N, C-alpha and C positions, 0 to 999 in steps of 0.2 A: 432397481432400488430407488426408493423415494427419500429425498433429503430435505429436511426442513431447516432453514437458516433463520437465526434471530439476531438482528443487528440494531445499532443505534448510532446516531450522529454520523461522523465521517466514515465509520466502518461500513455504512450502507453502500457507498460507492464500490468498495471492494466486494462486498457480498453480492451486489447486483451483477457485477462483472463475472464473478464466479458462477452464480446461478445461470446466467446466460450462456456461459461456456459449457456448463454441464448439459443444459437442455439442448443446445445447438450442436454440440460436438461429441456427445456420448449417447448411449441408449438409456441413460438414467434420467430421473425427473427431480427437479429441485424447485422449491418455493421459498420466498423470502418474506419474513415478517419484520417490519420496522416499527419500533415504538416511539419514534420521533419522525415528524414530517421531513421533507427534503430540505427545508429552510432555504438559505441563500444558495446552496449548492445546486439545487434543481435536479438532483439525481432521480432517475426513474425509479419507481417503487412498485412492489408487487402487492403486499397487504400491509396496511397501516393500522396500528392499534386495534387488533382484533378483539372481539368480545370474548368472554370466558368460554362461551359455548363453541365459538369458532376455533379458539385455541385448543380446546379438547379435541375437536374434530381433526385438526391438523396434526396433532400429536398421535392420534390413532392412525392417520394416513401414513405417517413417516416411519421409515425403517431406521433412520439416523437423525438425531437432533444435533445440529451444528450451531453452537453458541459463540458469538463473537465478543470476547473480552467481558466487560461488565454488564452486557445486555441480559445476563442471567437473572438479574434482580427484577426484571419486568415480568417474568413468567410466574404463574401461581405455584406456590410451594405445595408439595405433597401430591401433585398430579402425576400419575404414571406416564412415563415417557420412554422412548426407545433409547438404545445406546447413545452416549453423548460423545461428540468430538468438539473440543474447545479450539477456537482459533484466536490467537493473540496478535495484537497489532503494534504494541509499543510500550509506552510508559507504565500502563496499568500492570502489565506482566513484568516488565523489566525491574520495577521497583519492589516486587514481591514474589519473585519467581520461585524461591525455595519453598515458601508456604503453599503456593499454587501447585507446584509439582507434588507436594505431599498430599494435597487434597485430591489431585488427579489419581494418584496411586491408590489411595484409600477407596475412592469411588469408582475405580476402574474405567476411566474414560480416556480417550486418545487426545493428543495435543498436536496442533499444527500452528504454524506462525506465518504471518504475511511478510514480515521483515527478516532479512537474512541474519542479522546480528543476533536475533532472539534464539536462533537454532543452537547457539553456543550452550544454552541451558537445557537442551533436550528435545524440544518440539521438532516435528518434521517441517522443514521449510517447503511451503507450497508456492508462495509468491502471488502476485496479482496478475490476473489475466489481462493482457494488453495487446490489442489488435494493432496492425501496422497503420500508422497515421501519416505517412509521407505524402499522401494525396492532399492533405490539408494545407501544406506549406504555401505561403504567399509572401515571399521575402522581396517585396518591391519597394521598401522604404529606402530613403537616402541614409547613408551612414551605416554603422554597425550597431545593431540593436541587441540589447541584453535583457532577458526577462528574469523576474524573481517574484515568487508568490509566497509571501511571508505568513499570512494569517489564516486562522480558522474562523468559524462563524463569530466567535466572541473576541477575536483579535489577540488571543493569548500566546500565539506562537511567534510573534514578531521578534522577541528576544532569542528564542531557541533557534530560529532560522538565521540569525546573524544579519538582520536587515540593516541595522545601523552601519555595520562594517561594509556591506555592499554599497550603500549610498555614499559613504565616505571614500571608498576605493575608486568609484567611478566618477566622482565629482571632477569636472573640468578635464576629463580624459579626452583628448582630441578624437573627433569622429565617432565617439561612442555615446549611445543614448540608452537610458535605463527605463524599462517599463515595470513598475512595481504593481503587481496584480493583487488586489485585495478586495474582499467582500464582493466577489464576482461569481455569478452562477457558473457551474462547471463548463457548460458549452461555451460561454463567453471567454472563460479562462483558456480553453483550448485554442480558440480562434486567435487570441492575442499572442499566445506562445508561438503559434504557427507563422506569425508575421515577424518573428525575431530570428536571430542568427545563433544565439547561445543562451543557455539557462544557467543561472547560479542557484543551486539548491541550498542545502544546509551548510553554513560555514561558521567559523569561530570555535572557541573551546567547548561550547555546549553541543556542537553538532555530533551526530551519531551515524553519519553516512548519507544515504539517499532515500528519498521517499517517492510517492506517486508522481510528484512534479517531474522528477528526473526520468522516471519510466516513460511518461508521456513525451518528454523532450526527445529521448532516445528513439521512441517510436516514430518521431518526426525526422529523425536523423540529425538532431542537433547535438553538439558537444555539451557536456555538463561539467561545471566546476562545483565541487563539494569538498567535504572534509569529514574525517572520523579519527578518533584516537588510534594510536599505533596497534593496540591489541585487536581492535575491530578490523583495522586495515589488514593486519596479518591473517586474521581468520577469513576475511572475504577473499583475499588472494589465494589462500589455501583451497577454498571451496571453488572459486571461479577461475583460478589460474591466472587471471589478469583483471586488475581493477578497472571497472568501466568508466569511472569519473576521474577528472583531473584534480589532484589534491591542491588545495589552497586554504589557508586559515586566517592569516592576518590581512590588514588593509594593504600592505605593500605586496604580499603574495597574490592577493586577488587582482590588484591593479596590474601587476606584471603579467599574470596569466591571461587576463582579458586582452592586454596589448599584444601578446604573442598570438592569440587566436585571431585577432583583427588583422595582423600583418603577415602571418605565415599560413598560406593556403594549404601547404602539405600537412602541417600540424593540425589544422582545422579538419581536414578530410580524414586524417588518421583517427582522431578521437570521435568524430561523428560516426565513422564506420564501426569503431570498436563498441560504442554504446548501442548502435542499431543491431549489431550481431548478437550482443548480450541479450537484448530483449527478445529477439527471435529464438534464441536458444533456450532461455529460461522462463520467459513470460508469454510465450505463444498460448492462446486460449486452449488449444488442444492439449498441450503439455501440462498446463496448470490443472485443467479439468481431470486429466488422467491421474496426475499425482494425487489430487484430493480424493477422487473416487477409490483409488487403491488403498488409501488410509482408511476410508470408511469400510470397504469390503474386508480388509484385514481385521479391523476392530470388531465388526459384526461376527466374523468367523471365530474370533477368539472368545467373545462374550456371549454369543447366541443372540436371539432376538427377544430375550426376556425384557420386561419393563423395569425401570428404575424410577426413583422419585427424585425431586429436585432439591431436597434439603441438602445443605452442606456442600453445594457445588462451588461455592465461593467463600473465600476467607473474609 
């Protein structure tokens, strides 16, 4: 089976990891089109901004078209394409899921999601392919180092990640040093995380669980502090049986949690191992690739390989 993925912005990192997992771990073939360059992330890319002719050729080659969130708007309308599998990543779908589900039903395309909480609304959770990164760890610094990566390319996520809470919570905490990683290429971000002992991902009332930063930390066997509202926590616990991140929301909770991880080696090892086992169980590249291919195969079996057009794919 040939799978053509279409991504933009930070979805490209997820798409590239999925493409690589499919190509390296299955008998199927995948290509990735990105309509934005790698920017500061420095993600490796497959095809960037193809011409209309190249786009037509790729759509003829593909048995499945995998569109990531709003990247659909970059494809030429009216062009015949294979059966469509949409992949949702977060806010774009979360804020309009009922309308997008209705469009999916009318147009008969499958839905997957990268983020577990989105599966509450119907898509199949696939997750992000994440290789083991324990070999990167270089924890030789003095003291107890905490990493936090708050921003995207335009710096819009500083509030939603709870960065101000993190900075306030760790201010003057004895023996604790904070590395706030921002506007850093992906490779550099990984290297800086690998030199720390703990990651704080999304915290505060606007937090919705964990993201790629947490997955990378768990793949390095680092504990993760994060937060999600109780309905999402309950859903995650029902699906996963055990929450992989340590819950903290307020300045006092974050400060207390970091102090515990600094001082209690048993607590530290317990949560480091819990997160690492979670990544191996649910985000191993083979597991993720097989989940996604199964969705594609089932969708093609149900719809056949007839061609559809790209009008009305998005609300």
